[in-house]
N, CA, C, O and the ligand as a Tripos MOL2 file, in Angstrom:
@<TRIPOS>MOLECULE
protein
  245   243    62     0     0
PROTEIN
NO_CHARGES

@<TRIPOS>ATOM
      1 N         -13.9900   24.6680   -5.1050 N.3       1 MET1
      2 CA        -13.3570   23.7140   -6.0110 C.3       1 MET1
      3 C         -13.6860   22.2970   -5.5710 C.2       1 MET1
      4 O         -13.4330   21.9020   -4.4330 O.2       1 MET1
      5 N         -14.2430   21.5610   -6.4790 N.am      2 GLN2
      6 CA        -14.6520   20.2060   -6.1480 C.3       2 GLN2
      7 C         -13.4790   19.2540   -6.2060 C.2       2 GLN2
      8 O         -12.5690   19.3790   -7.0260 O.2       2 GLN2
      9 N         -13.5420   18.3010   -5.3020 N.am      3 LYS3
     10 CA        -12.5030   17.2670   -5.3240 C.3       3 LYS3
     11 C         -13.1530   15.9260   -5.6090 C.2       3 LYS3
     12 O         -14.1210   15.5330   -4.9580 O.2       3 LYS3
     13 N         -12.6180   15.2530   -6.5680 N.am      4 ARG4
     14 CA        -13.1420   13.9300   -6.8840 C.3       4 ARG4
     15 C         -12.1850   12.8830   -6.3360 C.2       4 ARG4
     16 O         -10.9760   13.1060   -6.2840 O.2       4 ARG4
     17 N         -12.7200   11.7580   -5.9340 N.am      5 PRO5
     18 CA        -11.8440   10.6790   -5.4750 C.3       5 PRO5
     19 C         -10.9340   10.2380   -6.6050 C.2       5 PRO5
     20 O         -11.3810    9.9560   -7.7160 O.2       5 PRO5
     21 N          -9.6640   10.1870   -6.2970 N.am      6 SER6
     22 CA         -8.6950    9.8200   -7.3210 C.3       6 SER6
     23 C          -8.2160    8.4030   -7.0760 C.2       6 SER6
     24 O          -7.2610    8.1700   -6.3350 O.2       6 SER6
     25 N          -8.8830    7.4800   -7.6970 N.am      7 ARG7
     26 CA         -8.4690    6.0790   -7.5510 C.3       7 ARG7
     27 C          -7.4710    5.7260   -8.6360 C.2       7 ARG7
     28 O          -7.5590    6.2220   -9.7590 O.2       7 ARG7
     29 N          -6.5270    4.8720   -8.3000 N.am      8 PRO8
     30 CA         -5.5500    4.4650   -9.3120 C.3       8 PRO8
     31 C          -6.2260    3.7010  -10.4360 C.2       8 PRO8
     32 O          -7.0200    2.7900  -10.1990 O.2       8 PRO8
     33 N          -5.9070    4.0780  -11.6430 N.am      9 ARG9
     34 CA         -6.4930    3.4080  -12.8000 C.3       9 ARG9
     35 C          -5.4260    2.5490  -13.4620 C.2       9 ARG9
     36 O          -4.3710    3.0500  -13.8530 O.2       9 ARG9
     37 N          -5.6970    1.2810  -13.5830 N.am     10 PRO10
     38 CA         -4.7190    0.4100  -14.2400 C.3      10 PRO10
     39 C          -4.7130    0.6380  -15.7410 C.2      10 PRO10
     40 O          -5.7320    0.9730  -16.3460 O.2      10 PRO10
     41 N          -3.5450    0.4490  -16.3200 N.am     11 CYS11
     42 CA         -3.4110    0.5730  -17.7690 C.3      11 CYS11
     43 C          -3.6430   -0.8080  -18.3830 C.2      11 CYS11
     44 O          -3.1440   -1.8140  -17.8790 O.2      11 CYS11
     45 N          -4.3930   -0.8420  -19.4590 N.am     12 THR12
     46 CA         -4.7100   -2.1280  -20.0690 C.3      12 THR12
     47 C          -3.5600   -2.6540  -20.9260 C.2      12 THR12
     48 O          -3.5780   -3.8090  -21.3510 O.2      12 THR12
     49 N          -2.5740   -1.8190  -21.1750 N.am     13 TYR13
     50 CA         -1.4690   -2.2130  -22.0470 C.3      13 TYR13
     51 C          -0.1590   -2.4600  -21.3170 C.2      13 TYR13
     52 O           0.7490   -3.0860  -21.8630 O.2      13 TYR13
     53 N          -0.0550   -1.9700  -20.0790 N.am     14 CYS14
     54 CA          1.1810   -2.1750  -19.3430 C.3      14 CYS14
     55 C           0.8330   -2.3160  -17.8590 C.2      14 CYS14
     56 O          -0.2620   -1.9370  -17.4450 O.2      14 CYS14
     57 N           1.7490   -2.8560  -17.0600 N.am     15 PRO15
     58 CA          1.4520   -3.1290  -15.6490 C.3      15 PRO15
     59 C           1.4950   -1.8930  -14.7620 C.2      15 PRO15
     60 O           1.1510   -1.9790  -13.5830 O.2      15 PRO15
     61 N           1.8960   -0.7810  -15.2770 N.am     16 ALA16
     62 CA          2.0200    0.4080  -14.4380 C.3      16 ALA16
     63 C           0.6520    1.0360  -14.1600 C.2      16 ALA16
     64 O          -0.2200    1.0350  -15.0290 O.2      16 ALA16
     65 N           0.4650    1.5680  -12.9580 N.am     17 PRO17
     66 CA         -0.7850    2.2400  -12.6330 C.3      17 PRO17
     67 C          -0.7890    3.6650  -13.1730 C.2      17 PRO17
     68 O           0.1830    4.1170  -13.7800 O.2      17 PRO17
     69 N          -1.8740    4.3500  -12.9490 N.am     18 GLY18
     70 CA         -1.9110    5.7660  -13.2970 C.3      18 GLY18
     71 C          -2.2810    6.0270  -14.7420 C.2      18 GLY18
     72 O          -1.7980    6.9840  -15.3470 O.2      18 GLY18
     73 N          -3.1450    5.1730  -15.3060 N.am     19 ALA19
     74 CA         -3.5980    5.4250  -16.6640 C.3      19 ALA19
     75 C          -4.3350    6.7620  -16.7040 C.2      19 ALA19
     76 O          -5.1170    7.0740  -15.8060 O.2      19 ALA19
     77 N          -4.0870    7.5320  -17.7280 N.am     20 ASP20
     78 CA         -4.6580    8.8750  -17.7790 C.3      20 ASP20
     79 C          -5.6030    9.0790  -18.9620 C.2      20 ASP20
     80 O          -5.9540   10.2080  -19.3040 O.2      20 ASP20
     81 N          -6.0040    7.9780  -19.5760 N.am     21 ALA21
     82 CA         -6.9300    8.1120  -20.6900 C.3      21 ALA21
     83 C          -7.8500    6.9010  -20.7530 C.2      21 ALA21
     84 O          -7.5190    5.8270  -20.2510 O.2      21 ALA21
     85 N          -8.9950    7.0850  -21.3690 N.am     22 CYS22
     86 CA         -9.9110    5.9720  -21.5880 C.3      22 CYS22
     87 C          -9.8460    5.6050  -23.0560 C.2      22 CYS22
     88 O          -9.9450    6.4660  -23.9300 O.2      22 CYS22
     89 N          -9.6790    4.3210  -23.3180 N.am     23 VAL23
     90 CA         -9.5090    3.9080  -24.7080 C.3      23 VAL23
     91 C         -10.7550    3.2260  -25.2700 C.2      23 VAL23
     92 O         -10.9810    3.2310  -26.4800 O.2      23 VAL23
     93 N         -11.5500    2.6480  -24.3960 N.am     24 ARG24
     94 CA        -12.7900    2.0310  -24.8890 C.3      24 ARG24
     95 C         -13.6850    1.6730  -23.7310 C.2      24 ARG24
     96 O         -13.2890    1.7470  -22.5680 O.2      24 ARG24
     97 N         -14.8860    1.2870  -24.0640 N.am     25 THR25
     98 CA        -15.8170    0.8410  -23.0430 C.3      25 THR25
     99 C         -16.2460   -0.5750  -23.3570 C.2      25 THR25
    100 O         -16.1910   -1.0250  -24.5010 O.2      25 THR25
    101 N         -16.6750   -1.2670  -22.3140 N.am     26 GLN26
    102 CA        -17.0970   -2.6490  -22.4910 C.3      26 GLN26
    103 C         -18.5440   -2.7960  -22.0540 C.2      26 GLN26
    104 O         -19.1090   -1.9280  -21.3890 O.2      26 GLN26
    105 N         -19.1210   -3.9100  -22.4450 N.am     27 GLY27
    106 CA        -20.4850   -4.1900  -22.0520 C.3      27 GLY27
    107 C         -21.4170   -3.1320  -22.5970 C.2      27 GLY27
    108 O         -21.4070   -2.8310  -23.7910 O.2      27 GLY27
    109 N         -22.2300   -2.5670  -21.7060 N.am     28 ASP28
    110 CA        -23.1650   -1.5370  -22.1520 C.3      28 ASP28
    111 C         -22.5850   -0.1450  -21.9560 C.2      28 ASP28
    112 O         -23.3120    0.8430  -21.8470 O.2      28 ASP28
    113 N         -21.2820   -0.0910  -21.9140 N.am     29 GLY29
    114 CA        -20.6340    1.2140  -21.8220 C.3      29 GLY29
    115 C         -20.3800    1.6480  -20.4010 C.2      29 GLY29
    116 O         -19.9550    2.7800  -20.1710 O.2      29 GLY29
    117 N         -20.6290    0.7820  -19.4440 N.am     30 GLU30
    118 CA        -20.4330    1.1700  -18.0550 C.3      30 GLU30
    119 C         -19.0480    0.8080  -17.5500 C.2      30 GLU30
    120 O         -18.5830    1.3450  -16.5440 O.2      30 GLU30
    121 N         -18.3980   -0.0950  -18.2460 N.am     31 THR31
    122 CA        -17.0320   -0.4560  -17.8730 C.3      31 THR31
    123 C         -16.0640    0.2340  -18.8150 C.2      31 THR31
    124 O         -16.0350   -0.0290  -20.0180 O.2      31 THR31
    125 N         -15.2840    1.1100  -18.2430 N.am     32 HIS32
    126 CA        -14.3570    1.8700  -19.0680 C.3      32 HIS32
    127 C         -12.9540    1.2780  -18.9590 C.2      32 HIS32
    128 O         -12.4800    0.9790  -17.8630 O.2      32 HIS32
    129 N         -12.3100    1.1140  -20.0830 N.am     33 ILE33
    130 CA        -10.9630    0.5690  -20.1170 C.3      33 ILE33
    131 C          -9.9820    1.7270  -20.2460 C.2      33 ILE33
    132 O         -10.0870    2.5610  -21.1440 O.2      33 ILE33
    133 N          -9.0260    1.7520  -19.3220 N.am     34 TYR34
    134 CA         -8.0910    2.8740  -19.2760 C.3      34 TYR34
    135 C          -6.7060    2.4740  -19.7620 C.2      34 TYR34
    136 O          -6.3450    1.2980  -19.7820 O.2      34 TYR34
    137 N          -5.9600    3.4630  -20.1430 N.am     35 ALA35
    138 CA         -4.5800    3.2460  -20.5580 C.3      35 ALA35
    139 C          -3.8300    4.5650  -20.4620 C.2      35 ALA35
    140 O          -4.4300    5.6360  -20.3770 O.2      35 ALA35
    141 N          -2.5270    4.4640  -20.4770 N.am     36 HIS36
    142 CA         -1.7340    5.6840  -20.5850 C.3      36 HIS36
    143 C          -1.8660    6.2110  -22.0110 C.2      36 HIS36
    144 O          -1.9850    5.4440  -22.9650 O.2      36 HIS36
    145 N          -1.8420    7.5020  -22.1300 N.am     37 GLN37
    146 CA         -1.9320    8.0690  -23.4720 C.3      37 GLN37
    147 C          -0.7760    7.5720  -24.3350 C.2      37 GLN37
    148 O          -0.9490    7.3020  -25.5240 O.2      37 GLN37
    149 N           0.4000    7.4520  -23.7270 N.am     38 ALA38
    150 CA          1.5660    6.9910  -24.4810 C.3      38 ALA38
    151 C           1.3650    5.5540  -24.9540 C.2      38 ALA38
    152 O           1.7330    5.2080  -26.0770 O.2      38 ALA38
    153 N           0.7770    4.7130  -24.0910 N.am     39 CYS39
    154 CA          0.5470    3.3180  -24.4580 C.3      39 CYS39
    155 C          -0.4860    3.2360  -25.5820 C.2      39 CYS39
    156 O          -0.3310    2.4530  -26.5190 O.2      39 CYS39
    157 N          -1.5170    4.0300  -25.4870 N.am     40 ALA40
    158 CA         -2.5400    4.0290  -26.5270 C.3      40 ALA40
    159 C          -1.9380    4.4760  -27.8510 C.2      40 ALA40
    160 O          -2.2250    3.9050  -28.9040 O.2      40 ALA40
    161 N          -1.1110    5.4880  -27.7840 N.am     41 GLN41
    162 CA         -0.4610    5.9700  -29.0070 C.3      41 GLN41
    163 C           0.4150    4.8850  -29.6030 C.2      41 GLN41
    164 O           0.4300    4.6840  -30.8180 O.2      41 GLN41
    165 N           1.1500    4.1820  -28.7390 N.am     42 ALA42
    166 CA          2.0500    3.1400  -29.2120 C.3      42 ALA42
    167 C           1.2720    2.0260  -29.8910 C.2      42 ALA42
    168 O           1.7750    1.3690  -30.8020 O.2      42 ALA42
    169 N           0.0280    1.8170  -29.4360 N.am     43 LYS43
    170 CA         -0.8140    0.7640  -30.0120 C.3      43 LYS43
    171 C          -1.6340    1.2830  -31.1780 C.2      43 LYS43
    172 O          -2.3200    0.5220  -31.8610 O.2      43 LYS43
    173 N          -1.5570    2.5680  -31.3950 N.am     44 GLY44
    174 CA         -2.3460    3.1460  -32.4720 C.3      44 GLY44
    175 C          -3.8240    3.1900  -32.1390 C.2      44 GLY44
    176 O          -4.6810    3.1230  -33.0190 O.2      44 GLY44
    177 N          -4.1050    3.3050  -30.8350 N.am     45 VAL45
    178 CA         -5.4930    3.3130  -30.3770 C.3      45 VAL45
    179 C          -5.9300    4.7410  -30.0780 C.2      45 VAL45
    180 O          -5.2160    5.4960  -29.4180 O.2      45 VAL45
    181 N          -7.0850    5.0940  -30.5580 N.am     46 ASP46
    182 CA         -7.6200    6.4130  -30.2590 C.3      46 ASP46
    183 C          -8.1770    6.4370  -28.8470 C.2      46 ASP46
    184 O          -8.8490    5.4990  -28.4200 O.2      46 ASP46
    185 N          -7.8960    7.5120  -28.1260 N.am     47 THR47
    186 CA         -8.4410    7.6480  -26.7830 C.3      47 THR47
    187 C          -9.8150    8.3110  -26.8690 C.2      47 THR47
    188 O         -10.0370    9.2330  -27.6540 O.2      47 THR47
    189 N         -10.7210    7.8160  -26.0450 N.am     48 LEU48
    190 CA        -12.0610    8.3960  -26.0230 C.3      48 LEU48
    191 C         -12.0380    9.7180  -25.2900 C.2      48 LEU48
    192 O         -12.6460   10.6980  -25.7200 O.2      48 LEU48
    193 N         -11.3230    9.7310  -24.1730 N.am     49 TYR49
    194 CA        -11.1470   10.9680  -23.4250 C.3      49 TYR49
    195 C          -9.9570   10.8120  -22.5110 C.2      49 TYR49
    196 O          -9.5030    9.7000  -22.2440 O.2      49 TYR49
    197 N          -9.4610   11.9180  -22.0400 N.am     50 VAL50
    198 CA         -8.3270   11.8740  -21.1300 C.3      50 VAL50
    199 C          -8.7250   12.5390  -19.8210 C.2      50 VAL50
    200 O          -9.6340   13.3680  -19.7800 O.2      50 VAL50
    201 N          -8.0410   12.1700  -18.7680 N.am     51 PHE51
    202 CA         -8.3120   12.7560  -17.4650 C.3      51 PHE51
    203 C          -7.4770   14.0200  -17.2970 C.2      51 PHE51
    204 O          -6.2900   14.0540  -17.6190 O.2      51 PHE51
    205 N          -8.1160   15.0280  -16.7990 N.am     52 THR52
    206 CA         -7.4120   16.3020  -16.6510 C.3      52 THR52
    207 C          -7.1860   16.6440  -15.1910 C.2      52 THR52
    208 O          -6.7930   17.7610  -14.8550 O.2      52 THR52
    209 N          -7.4420   15.6550  -14.3160 N.am     53 ASP53
    210 CA         -7.2980   15.9440  -12.8900 C.3      53 ASP53
    211 C          -5.8890   15.6530  -12.3850 C.2      53 ASP53
    212 O          -5.6040   15.8130  -11.1990 O.2      53 ASP53
    213 N          -5.0250   15.2320  -13.2750 N.am     54 GLU54
    214 CA         -3.6440   15.0090  -12.8570 C.3      54 GLU54
    215 C          -2.9330   16.3550  -12.8030 C.2      54 GLU54
    216 O          -3.3220   17.3120  -13.4730 O.2      54 GLU54
    217 N          -1.9030   16.4020  -12.0060 N.am     55 GLN55
    218 CA         -1.1340   17.6430  -11.9320 C.3      55 GLN55
    219 C          -0.3370   17.8060  -13.2330 C.2      55 GLN55
    220 O           0.4450   16.9280  -13.5980 O.2      55 GLN55
    221 N          -0.5320   18.8940  -13.9060 N.am     56 PRO56
    222 CA          0.2350   19.1090  -15.1340 C.3      56 PRO56
    223 C           1.7190   19.2730  -14.8310 C.2      56 PRO56
    224 O           2.1030   19.8950  -13.8410 O.2      56 PRO56
    225 N           2.5270   18.7120  -15.6890 N.am     57 ALA57
    226 CA          3.9670   18.8050  -15.4880 C.3      57 ALA57
    227 C           4.4440   20.1860  -15.9170 C.2      57 ALA57
    228 O           4.3650   20.5580  -17.0870 O.2      57 ALA57
    229 N           4.9310   20.9200  -14.9560 N.am     58 GLY58
    230 CA          5.4070   22.2560  -15.2750 C.3      58 GLY58
    231 C           4.2740   23.1830  -15.6850 C.2      58 GLY58
    232 O           4.4270   24.0290  -16.5670 O.2      58 GLY58
    233 N           3.1290   23.0070  -15.0250 N.am     59 GLY59
    234 CA          1.9820   23.8390  -15.3730 C.3      59 GLY59
    235 C           2.1990   25.2990  -15.0160 C.2      59 GLY59
    236 O           2.8970   25.6220  -14.0550 O.2      59 GLY59
    237 N           1.6040   26.1540  -15.7840 N.am     60 SER60
    238 CA          1.7290   27.5820  -15.5080 C.3      60 SER60
    239 C           0.3780   28.1100  -15.0560 C.2      60 SER60
    240 O          -0.4710   28.4610  -15.8760 O.2      60 SER60
    241 N           0.1890   28.1620  -13.7550 N.am     61 SER61
    242 CA         -1.1210   28.5510  -13.2480 C.3      61 SER61
    243 C          -1.2230   30.0560  -13.0740 C.2      61 SER61
    244 O          -2.2640   30.5600  -12.6530 O.2      61 SER61
    245 ZN          0.4550    2.0080  -19.8870 Zn       62 ZN62
@<TRIPOS>BOND
     1     1     2 1
     2     2     3 1
     3     3     4 2
     4     3     5 am
     5     5     6 1
     6     6     7 1
     7     7     8 2
     8     7     9 am
     9     9    10 1
    10    10    11 1
    11    11    12 2
    12    11    13 am
    13    13    14 1
    14    14    15 1
    15    15    16 2
    16    15    17 am
    17    17    18 1
    18    18    19 1
    19    19    20 2
    20    19    21 am
    21    21    22 1
    22    22    23 1
    23    23    24 2
    24    23    25 am
    25    25    26 1
    26    26    27 1
    27    27    28 2
    28    27    29 am
    29    29    30 1
    30    30    31 1
    31    31    32 2
    32    31    33 am
    33    33    34 1
    34    34    35 1
    35    35    36 2
    36    35    37 am
    37    37    38 1
    38    38    39 1
    39    39    40 2
    40    39    41 am
    41    41    42 1
    42    42    43 1
    43    43    44 2
    44    43    45 am
    45    45    46 1
    46    46    47 1
    47    47    48 2
    48    47    49 am
    49    49    50 1
    50    50    51 1
    51    51    52 2
    52    51    53 am
    53    53    54 1
    54    54    55 1
    55    55    56 2
    56    55    57 am
    57    57    58 1
    58    58    59 1
    59    59    60 2
    60    59    61 am
    61    61    62 1
    62    62    63 1
    63    63    64 2
    64    63    65 am
    65    65    66 1
    66    66    67 1
    67    67    68 2
    68    67    69 am
    69    69    70 1
    70    70    71 1
    71    71    72 2
    72    71    73 am
    73    73    74 1
    74    74    75 1
    75    75    76 2
    76    75    77 am
    77    77    78 1
    78    78    79 1
    79    79    80 2
    80    79    81 am
    81    81    82 1
    82    82    83 1
    83    83    84 2
    84    83    85 am
    85    85    86 1
    86    86    87 1
    87    87    88 2
    88    87    89 am
    89    89    90 1
    90    90    91 1
    91    91    92 2
    92    91    93 am
    93    93    94 1
    94    94    95 1
    95    95    96 2
    96    95    97 am
    97    97    98 1
    98    98    99 1
    99    99   100 2
   100    99   101 am
   101   101   102 1
   102   102   103 1
   103   103   104 2
   104   103   105 am
   105   105   106 1
   106   106   107 1
   107   107   108 2
   108   107   109 am
   109   109   110 1
   110   110   111 1
   111   111   112 2
   112   111   113 am
   113   113   114 1
   114   114   115 1
   115   115   116 2
   116   115   117 am
   117   117   118 1
   118   118   119 1
   119   119   120 2
   120   119   121 am
   121   121   122 1
   122   122   123 1
   123   123   124 2
   124   123   125 am
   125   125   126 1
   126   126   127 1
   127   127   128 2
   128   127   129 am
   129   129   130 1
   130   130   131 1
   131   131   132 2
   132   131   133 am
   133   133   134 1
   134   134   135 1
   135   135   136 2
   136   135   137 am
   137   137   138 1
   138   138   139 1
   139   139   140 2
   140   139   141 am
   141   141   142 1
   142   142   143 1
   143   143   144 2
   144   143   145 am
   145   145   146 1
   146   146   147 1
   147   147   148 2
   148   147   149 am
   149   149   150 1
   150   150   151 1
   151   151   152 2
   152   151   153 am
   153   153   154 1
   154   154   155 1
   155   155   156 2
   156   155   157 am
   157   157   158 1
   158   158   159 1
   159   159   160 2
   160   159   161 am
   161   161   162 1
   162   162   163 1
   163   163   164 2
   164   163   165 am
   165   165   166 1
   166   166   167 1
   167   167   168 2
   168   167   169 am
   169   169   170 1
   170   170   171 1
   171   171   172 2
   172   171   173 am
   173   173   174 1
   174   174   175 1
   175   175   176 2
   176   175   177 am
   177   177   178 1
   178   178   179 1
   179   179   180 2
   180   179   181 am
   181   181   182 1
   182   182   183 1
   183   183   184 2
   184   183   185 am
   185   185   186 1
   186   186   187 1
   187   187   188 2
   188   187   189 am
   189   189   190 1
   190   190   191 1
   191   191   192 2
   192   191   193 am
   193   193   194 1
   194   194   195 1
   195   195   196 2
   196   195   197 am
   197   197   198 1
   198   198   199 1
   199   199   200 2
   200   199   201 am
   201   201   202 1
   202   202   203 1
   203   203   204 2
   204   203   205 am
   205   205   206 1
   206   206   207 1
   207   207   208 2
   208   207   209 am
   209   209   210 1
   210   210   211 1
   211   211   212 2
   212   211   213 am
   213   213   214 1
   214   214   215 1
   215   215   216 2
   216   215   217 am
   217   217   218 1
   218   218   219 1
   219   219   220 2
   220   219   221 am
   221   221   222 1
   222   222   223 1
   223   223   224 2
   224   223   225 am
   225   225   226 1
   226   226   227 1
   227   227   228 2
   228   227   229 am
   229   229   230 1
   230   230   231 1
   231   231   232 2
   232   231   233 am
   233   233   234 1
   234   234   235 1
   235   235   236 2
   236   235   237 am
   237   237   238 1
   238   238   239 1
   239   239   240 2
   240   239   241 am
   241   241   242 1
   242   242   243 1
   243   243   244 2
@<TRIPOS>SUBSTRUCTURE
     1 MET1         2 RESIDUE 1 A MET
     2 GLN2         6 RESIDUE 1 A GLN
     3 LYS3        10 RESIDUE 1 A LYS
     4 ARG4        14 RESIDUE 1 A ARG
     5 PRO5        18 RESIDUE 1 A PRO
     6 SER6        22 RESIDUE 1 A SER
     7 ARG7        26 RESIDUE 1 A ARG
     8 PRO8        30 RESIDUE 1 A PRO
     9 ARG9        34 RESIDUE 1 A ARG
    10 PRO10       38 RESIDUE 1 A PRO
    11 CYS11       42 RESIDUE 1 A CYS
    12 THR12       46 RESIDUE 1 A THR
    13 TYR13       50 RESIDUE 1 A TYR
    14 CYS14       54 RESIDUE 1 A CYS
    15 PRO15       58 RESIDUE 1 A PRO
    16 ALA16       62 RESIDUE 1 A ALA
    17 PRO17       66 RESIDUE 1 A PRO
    18 GLY18       70 RESIDUE 1 A GLY
    19 ALA19       74 RESIDUE 1 A ALA
    20 ASP20       78 RESIDUE 1 A ASP
    21 ALA21       82 RESIDUE 1 A ALA
    22 CYS22       86 RESIDUE 1 A CYS
    23 VAL23       90 RESIDUE 1 A VAL
    24 ARG24       94 RESIDUE 1 A ARG
    25 THR25       98 RESIDUE 1 A THR
    26 GLN26      102 RESIDUE 1 A GLN
    27 GLY27      106 RESIDUE 1 A GLY
    28 ASP28      110 RESIDUE 1 A ASP
    29 GLY29      114 RESIDUE 1 A GLY
    30 GLU30      118 RESIDUE 1 A GLU
    31 THR31      122 RESIDUE 1 A THR
    32 HIS32      126 RESIDUE 1 A HIS
    33 ILE33      130 RESIDUE 1 A ILE
    34 TYR34      134 RESIDUE 1 A TYR
    35 ALA35      138 RESIDUE 1 A ALA
    36 HIS36      142 RESIDUE 1 A HIS
    37 GLN37      146 RESIDUE 1 A GLN
    38 ALA38      150 RESIDUE 1 A ALA
    39 CYS39      154 RESIDUE 1 A CYS
    40 ALA40      158 RESIDUE 1 A ALA
    41 GLN41      162 RESIDUE 1 A GLN
    42 ALA42      166 RESIDUE 1 A ALA
    43 LYS43      170 RESIDUE 1 A LYS
    44 GLY44      174 RESIDUE 1 A GLY
    45 VAL45      178 RESIDUE 1 A VAL
    46 ASP46      182 RESIDUE 1 A ASP
    47 THR47      186 RESIDUE 1 A THR
    48 LEU48      190 RESIDUE 1 A LEU
    49 TYR49      194 RESIDUE 1 A TYR
    50 VAL50      198 RESIDUE 1 A VAL
    51 PHE51      202 RESIDUE 1 A PHE
    52 THR52      206 RESIDUE 1 A THR
    53 ASP53      210 RESIDUE 1 A ASP
    54 GLU54      214 RESIDUE 1 A GLU
    55 GLN55      218 RESIDUE 1 A GLN
    56 PRO56      222 RESIDUE 1 A PRO
    57 ALA57      226 RESIDUE 1 A ALA
    58 GLY58      230 RESIDUE 1 A GLY
    59 GLY59      234 RESIDUE 1 A GLY
    60 SER60      238 RESIDUE 1 A SER
    61 SER61      242 RESIDUE 1 A SER
    62 ZN62       245 GROUP 0 **** ****
């Protein structure tokens, strides 16, 4: 099982860390802007992708 470095991702819509989705890219697509899925939803922004490396809440493994 591979482990990826888990760096804190800032949310572009609120000051809290731990953004779990990408909402857009900047420049030539190399800079990804992150946000919480809830924040993106509140803004009516579509997420490009979400991170699945977080521990699921109440996951059934
Ligand atoms: Zn947020």
